[in-house]
Backbone as a ProteinNet text record, in pm:
[ID]
protein_1_A
[PRIMARY]
MDRLMARITVGELSERLNNTSRGAFLRALHVIALDYAAQAETRAKGRATTLLTRRSGRLSGSIAGRVQRRPGYLAVRLSAGGGGEDVKYAAIHEYGGTIYPKRGKYLRFPVSDDAFTPVGVSRGEGGSLWASVESVTIPARPYLQPSIDDIEARMIPEVRRVLRGVI
[TERTIARY]
11476.8	11579.4	11498.1	11497.4	11421.3	11522.3	11453.8	11485.5	11527.5	11650.7	11709	11661.7	11600.6	11585.6	11632	11680.4	11735.3	11629.2	11581.1	11474	11542.1	11463.2	11532.5	11347.8	11376.1	11245.1	11238	11128.6	11108.2	11221.3	11214.9	11318.3	11440.6	11517.2	11616	11644.2	11512.4	11522.2	11534.2	11436	11472.3	11586.1	11662.8	11802.8	11885.3	11867	11984.7	11944.7	11849.1	11806.7	11856.1	11846.7	11882.7	12053.1	12116.1	12252.7	12325.6	12210	12267.8	12242.9	12343	12310.5	12189.8	12088.4	11944.8	11962	12041.3	12046.9	12106.5	12201.1	12249.8	12152.8	12068.8	11947.6	11846.8	11826.3	11714.6	11751.2	11860	11939.7	11928.5	11969.3	11957.4	11821.2	11709.3	11574.5	11551.8	11586.5	11531.2	11605.6	11718.1	11811	11728	11664.9	11622.1	11494.8	11386.8	11276.9	11293.2	11380.4	11416.3	11434.4	11524.3	11557.7	11429.6	11351.8	11231.5	11116.1	11121	11004.3	11049.5	11175.1	11206.4	11185.6	11192.4	11173.2	11015.4	10935	10792.1	10745.8	10783	10767.2	10774.7	10932.8	10964.8	10861.3	10842.3	10750.9	10619.7	10564.4	10413.7	10437.5	10516.2	10522	10514.1	10592.5	10602.4	10463.8	10392.5	10253.4	10167.1	10169.5	10073.4	10091.3	10213.5	10241.8	10196.8	10210.7	10180.5	10003.6	9957.4	9799.7	9723.3	9761.2	9662.4	9732.2	9643	9661.1	9752.6	9876	9929.8	9872	9860.6	9805.8	9920.3	9945	9988.2	10142.8	10115.7	10230.1	10197.2	10084.1	10076.7	10066.2	10002.5	9951.8	10088.7	10162.4	10291.6	10367.1	10371.2	10463.4	10397.8	10269.6	10242.1	10261.1	10314.8	10343.5	10448.4	10459.1	10558.6	10574.5	10720.9	10748.3	10788.8	10757.8	10814.9	10819.2	10935.3	10925.2	10872.2	10764.1	10704.7	10779.2	10809.2	10890	10827.3	10787.2	10738.3	10801.6	10810.1	10849.3	10787.7	10884.7	10837.7	10751.9	10763.2	10683.2	10767.2	10766.3	10835.1	10794.5	10703.2	10648.9	10680	10672.6	10685.8	10554.4	10558.7	10417.7	10428.5	10302.6	10325.6	10184.5	10218.5	10072.6	10078.2	9955.7	9960.3	9839.3	9852.8	9734.3	9771.9	9857.2	9935.1	10000.6	10075.2	10147.7	10117.3	10201.8	10143.3	10026.7	9981.2	9855.8	9787.7	9695.2	9618.9	9552.7	9609.3	9565.8	9443.9	9312.2	9179	9146.6	9208.8	9183.7	9241.6	9355.6	9436.7	9357.9	9266.2	9191.8	9093.1	9049.7	8943.7	9024.3	9145.6	9213.6	9274.1	9317.8	9348.4	9218.6	9126.9	8999.4	8914.3	8873.4	8762.8	8637.5	8519.1	8427.6	8329.8	8234.4	8116.8	8115.7	8151	8157.4	7998.6	7939	7834.6	7833.7	7757.8	7781.9	7764.8	7821.6	7793.5	7731	7718.7	7635.3	7526.2	7403.1	7323.2	7300.9	7228.3	7156.7	7265.7	7374.1	7450.6	7582.1	7659.3	7797.7	7807.3	7876.8	7910.3	8055.4	8072.7	8237.5	8256	8347.6	8373	8437	8365	8412.6	8486.8	8496.5	8551.6	8696.2	8776.1	8918.2	8966.2	8893	8943.6	8910	8863.1	8819.7	8921.2	9032.1	9142.1	9255.1	9358.9	9482.2	9568.9	9698.4	9806.1	9794.1	9803.5	9805	9665.8	9578.6	9433	9350.8	9405.6	9313.6	9225.8	9058.6	8958	8984.5	8945.8	8944.7	8810.7	8722.5	8588.3	8498.3	8357.4	8268.4	8260.4	8352.2	8358.6	8363.8	8224.7	8225.1	8261.8	8281.3	8294.2	8183.9	8204.7	8100.1	8086.5	7974.8	7959.8	7870.7	7896.5	7816.5	7781	7660.8	7589.4	7556	7603.3	7573.4	7513.3	7448.3	7400.9	7526.1	7615.5	7707.7	7844.9	7945.5	8066.8	8124.9	8137.5	8217.8	8327.3	8445.4	8603.9	8625.6	8666.7	8703.6	8830.8	8870.2	8978.5	9137.6	9235.4	9342.3	9441.3	9472.6	9560.6	9691.9	9761.1	9942.5	9994.7	9923.4	10003.4	10007.5	9895.6	9864.7	9958.9	9953.8	10054.6	10203	10257.1	10385.3	10425.2	10318.6	10345.9	10370.8	10247	10262.8	10411.2	10472.8	10575.8	10699.3	10695.9	10817.2	10790	10694.9	10654	10718.4	10680.3	10727.4	10888.4	10946.4	11108.1	11166.6	11095.1	11134.8	11125	11012.7	11019.1	11135.2	11158.4	11274.5	11419.4	11429	11562.8	11556.9	11448.8	11427.6	11454.9	11419.5	11437.2	11587.4	11669.4	11796.7	11879.7	11826.3	11891.8	11882.2	11719	11701.7	11778.1	11771.2	11879.9	12015.4	12068.8	12207.6	12204.9	12116.3	12124.3	12086.9	12017.3	11974.8	12070.8
8555	8681	8809.3	8906.2	9030.1	9089.5	9187.4	9254.6	9429.6	9457.1	9584.8	9668.9	9800.7	9901.6	10046.2	10120.8	10247.9	10330.2	10434.9	10493.4	10648.7	10730.1	10850.4	10945.2	11076	11148.6	11244.3	11289	11331.2	11449.7	11534.4	11626.6	11610.3	11489	11411.4	11395.2	11318.7	11293.5	11425	11514.6	11638.2	11694.7	11704.1	11780.9	11678.4	11549.3	11467.4	11497	11506.3	11550.8	11663.1	11782.4	11900.3	11904.4	11828.5	11835.3	11752.5	11673.4	11575.1	11667.4	11632.9	11703	11652.9	11750.1	11717.7	11692	11778.6	11737.2	11627.7	11564.1	11425	11336.9	11324.4	11237.9	11243.9	11370.3	11379.5	11294.4	11331.9	11278.8	11119	11089.5	10923.6	10870.5	10953.5	10897	10913.2	10999	11022	10933.5	10893.5	10774.5	10649.2	10587.1	10484.1	10508	10622.2	10625.2	10601.3	10667.1	10630.5	10490.8	10446.6	10281.6	10190.3	10222.4	10141.9	10185.8	10288.4	10353.1	10266.8	10278.5	10171.7	10023.7	9970	9814.1	9812.9	9912.3	9899.8	9900.8	9971.5	10003.9	9858.3	9808	9667.7	9576.5	9557.5	9449.9	9474.5	9599.9	9630.5	9582.2	9624.9	9588.1	9399.7	9361.4	9218.7	9160.3	9191.7	9151.9	9178.3	9290.6	9315.5	9235.6	9221.3	9111.8	8966.1	8918.6	8818.6	8789.2	8880.7	8859.1	8886.3	9006	9022.8	8979.8	8975.2	8944.1	9068.5	9060.2	9177.6	9176.9	9287.9	9310.6	9435.2	9538.5	9623	9661.8	9631.6	9685	9826.4	9913.8	10033.6	10052.7	9960.7	9945.6	9943.8	9832.8	9805.9	9950.1	9990.8	10115.3	10233.3	10238.9	10365.9	10347.1	10242	10214.6	10311.6	10369.5	10480.9	10472.7	10455.7	10473.5	10597.4	10683.4	10818.7	10823.2	10929.8	10979.6	11129.8	11145	11281.7	11356.7	11442	11538	11667.5	11677.1	11831.6	11848	11990.9	12018.9	11896.1	11839.6	11737.1	11631.9	11567.2	11469.3	11412	11269.5	11229.6	11062.5	11054.2	10918.6	10870	10738.2	10671.4	10634.5	10684	10686.3	10582.5	10522.2	10402.7	10457.2	10470.4	10520.2	10435.4	10418.8	10371.4	10442.9	10443.7	10493.1	10630.8	10701.4	10837.2	10825.6	10955.8	10949.8	11020.1	10988.6	11071.5	11020.9	10899.5	10864.5	10771.6	10835.9	10772.3	10615.2	10517.5	10405.1	10411.4	10420.3	10447.2	10336.1	10209.4	10065.5	10043	10100.3	10083.9	10058.3	10150.8	10139.4	10031.7	9995.2	9883.6	9753.4	9737.1	9635.9	9623.6	9724.2	9715.7	9704.8	9781.3	9774.8	9686.4	9665.5	9570.5	9682.9	9616	9722.5	9682.7	9748.4	9681.3	9797.1	9768.2	9837.1	9834.5	9964.8	9975.6	10029.9	10026.1	10091.5	10240.6	10320.2	10456.9	10512.3	10439	10462.9	10357.8	10350.6	10236.3	10141.2	10051.3	9961.2	9849	9811.4	9665.5	9727	9641.5	9645.5	9520.8	9562.2	9450.6	9388.4	9309	9241	9105.1	9103.6	8960.4	8878.5	8743.9	8653	8518.4	8492	8415.2	8432.5	8326	8352.9	8386.7	8384.4	8465.7	8590	8638.7	8774.4	8867.2	8806.8	8897.9	8869.3	8979.7	8954.5	8866.2	8831.8	8784.9	8834.4	8979.8	9061.7	9090.3	9031.9	9060.4	9151	9224.3	9346.5	9309.7	9362.6	9284.9	9354.3	9241.7	9262.4	9308.2	9341.8	9376	9270.2	9285.2	9212.3	9077.3	9086.6	8989	8870	8791.8	8635.1	8592.4	8682.4	8640.2	8615.1	8564.5	8542.2	8686	8742.2	8860.7	8836.5	8902.9	8913.3	9033.1	9048.8	9148.9	9124.6	9206.2	9199.2	9372.3	9374.3	9502.6	9553.9	9475.1	9519.9	9412.9	9442	9360.9	9353.9	9270.1	9302.4	9236.4	9337	9309.7	9248.8	9155.4	9110.5	9200.7	9222.3	9313.1	9203.3	9285	9221.5	9323.3	9309.8	9447.5	9397.4	9517.3	9491.2	9605.8	9690.1	9786.6	9807.8	9766.5	9773.9	9671	9529.7	9433.9	9481.4	9543.1	9594.4	9707.1	9788.8	9917.1	9816.8	9717.4	9658.8	9574.8	9534	9439.1	9549.7	9655.2	9753.8	9813.4	9841.5	9909.8	9821.7	9701.7	9574.9	9593.2	9630.6	9597.9	9732.2	9849.4	9987.4	10035	10012.7	10038	10006.4	9871.5	9874.5	9914	9949.6	10010.8	10170.6	10240	10371.4	10378.4	10277	10226.7	10262.3	10183	10163.7	10303.3	10384.8	10488	10592.9	10599.3	10691.5	10643.2	10516.1	10455.4	10505.2	10534.2	10544.1	10721.1	10782.5	10931.9	10935.1	10880.3	10907	10819
13113.2	13137.5	13114.6	13198.2	13180	13082.6	13032.3	12921.8	12965.5	12958.2	12982.2	12901	12950.5	12871.9	12924.7	12816.3	12881.3	12884.7	12995.3	12969.5	13013.7	12949.6	12908.3	12890.2	12944.4	12936.1	12818.3	12783.1	12654.6	12670.7	12751.3	12762.2	12724	12802.5	12760.1	12605.2	12544.4	12419	12337.1	12347.5	12278.9	12281.9	12405.4	12418.9	12329.5	12330.1	12248.1	12094.4	12056.6	11908.6	11873.1	11956.5	11945.6	11948.2	12019.7	12014.3	11872.7	11803.3	11728.3	11602	11489.6	11355.5	11284.5	11314.5	11270.4	11103.1	11022.9	10895	10846.3	10936.9	10881.8	10937	11033.2	11067.8	10957.9	10932.4	10828.1	10706.4	10634.5	10528.7	10524.6	10647.3	10664	10667.4	10706.3	10701.5	10567.1	10487.1	10325.9	10265.8	10277.1	10198.1	10216.2	10344.1	10381.2	10321.1	10310.4	10269	10098.3	10041.8	9908	9852.7	9892.4	9920.4	9945.5	10049.8	10044	9942.8	9896.2	9783.2	9654.6	9621.6	9515.3	9520	9651.6	9676.9	9651.4	9704.6	9699.2	9548.1	9486.9	9309.4	9239.8	9287.2	9216.5	9232.8	9388.3	9446.7	9382	9365.9	9303.8	9163.1	9094.1	8950.6	8938.2	9022.9	9023	9046.5	9135.2	9186.5	9064.3	9034.5	8913.2	8775	8770.9	8657.3	8681.6	8817.1	8853.6	8869.8	8908.3	8931.8	8829.1	8706.1	8640.9	8509.6	8401.3	8245.1	8207.8	8157.9	8115	7949.5	7913	7758.5	7696.2	7774.8	7705.9	7798.7	7906.8	8032.1	8061.7	8029.3	8078.9	8238.7	8303.9	8441.3	8502.8	8479.7	8533.8	8514.3	8411.9	8377.6	8456.2	8492.8	8574.8	8707.2	8762.1	8915.2	8949.7	9065.2	9075.3	9257.7	9277.3	9421.5	9465.4	9526.2	9557.1	9711.5	9749	9885.5	9893.2	9971.8	9988.9	10154.9	10089.2	10204	10229	10318.3	10404.5	10506.3	10576.6	10728.6	10796.8	10876.6	11007.9	10926.7	10812.2	10764.4	10638.7	10648.6	10540.7	10530.6	10393.4	10344.8	10243.7	10246.5	10128	10037.5	9917.4	9843.9	9769	9713.5	9598	9523.1	9406.5	9342.2	9196.1	9131	8969.9	8914.5	8790.7	8731	8652.6	8709.8	8650.6	8543.5	8522.4	8409.4	8283.7	8186.9	8059.4	7991.9	8024.9	7958.2	8099.3	8148.5	8267	8241.7	8337.3	8323.6	8443.1	8336.5	8441.8	8519	8487.8	8541.3	8641.5	8685.9	8825.8	8946.7	8943.6	9081.1	9114.7	8985.6	9006.4	9034.1	8975.2	8987	9156	9196.1	9334.3	9434.4	9426	9520.4	9481.7	9336.6	9315.3	9300.6	9211.8	9207.4	9057.2	9064.1	8972.8	8846	8726.3	8599.8	8533.7	8521.1	8452.7	8289.2	8225.4	8079.2	8098.5	7996.2	8029.8	7950.4	7835.5	7717.2	7695.4	7696.8	7663.4	7803.4	7767	7897.3	7906.2	7813.9	7841.8	7804.8	7866.2	7824.9	7720.8	7616.4	7517.2	7491	7486.3	7463.2	7401.1	7333.7	7249.2	7379.9	7347.5	7454.1	7366.8	7234.2	7182.5	7105.6	7126.9	7133.6	7015.1	6896.8	6734.3	6782.3	6870.4	6873.1	6903.1	6961.1	7005.6	6900.7	6939.9	6881.5	6981.5	6951.2	7076.5	7169.6	7169.5	7301.9	7371.4	7314.4	7374.8	7347.8	7203.4	7173	7096.3	7109.2	7026.2	6822.1	6809.1	6634	6581.4	6699.3	6619.6	6626.7	6554.1	6561.2	6447.7	6380.1	6270.3	6302.6	6298.5	6320	6460.1	6564.4	6667.1	6772.3	6889.8	6980.8	7076.7	7106.1	7177.6	7274.8	7404.5	7525.6	7583.3	7613.2	7686.4	7811.4	7901.5	8059.7	8080.7	8178.5	8272.5	8351.7	8389.5	8463.3	8462.2	8522.3	8574.4	8677.4	8775.5	8904.4	8908.8	8911.9	8925.6	9046.7	9084.6	9218	9258.4	9355.5	9418	9414.2	9331.1	9328.1	9355.8	9503.8	9549.4	9509.3	9442.5	9402.7	9484.2	9510.8	9584.5	9728.6	9804.3	9949.6	9982.6	9948.7	10006.2	9996.5	9905.2	9856.8	9973.1	10004.7	10133.2	10251.9	10267.9	10401.8	10413	10295.3	10331.1	10344	10291.3	10305.7	10445.7	10461.7	10614.6	10746.8	10725.9	10828.9	10838.4	10707.4	10732.2	10749.2	10723	10713.2	10875.3	10942.4	11072.7	11153.9	11186.5	11251.3	11207.1	11057	11034.1	11071.9	11062.6	11122.3	11276.2	11347.3	11486.9	11535.6	11446.1	11455.4	11444.1	11352.5	11317.1	11441.7	11476.7	11592.2	11728.3	11721.8	11842	11835.3	11718.5	11711	11742.3	11699.2	11740.8	11907.2	11977.9	12117.2	12188.6
[MASK]
+++++++++++++++++++++++++++++++++++++++++++++++++++++++++++++++++++++++++++++++++++++++++++++++++++++++++++++++++++++++++++++++++++++++++++++++++++++++++++++++++++++++

C-alpha cells in the first residue's frame, strides 16, 4: 500500500507557521524539552550507579539535565562533574583514558581489602598491600551519551507530532 503524504512548499510552511501562535508552539517545545531533560538525568544517574562502584554519590549527584534556550535554538543538555564541588573523574568514566602521576614517577595505591573503609576510602599505609604503577588505563563506561541517545530517539517523534499539529 502506498503511503499518502501531504506536500507543501517551503513558502506555505512558512506562512502556516507565521499564522500559528509562535509563542504557544515554542512553549510546547520547551515543555517537551524540559520533560526529556529530566528523563535523561534520571536515566544517566541510574546508568552511573549500575556501571560504576559508588563510593560517595558525588558523581551521580553532579549529573544534571537542562534545557538550553537561545533565539532560534533549543537543546537538551546533559552534564556531569560540575556543581559546588567539581567531580573531576566524571569525564574519564564517560570517555575512558589513561591516568599518569602528577608528581613522581609512579601512581601508588592500596590493593588489599583491609586498606579501605566500608565505603572504599583508603585507611592509609598501615599494614596494607600497595601497588606502584606508571599509569592506569580506565575503560570508557559511558553513562551520559546512551541516556541522550535514548531520549533523542523518543523526543524527535514527539516534536514531529507537535509540528504536524501546527502545520
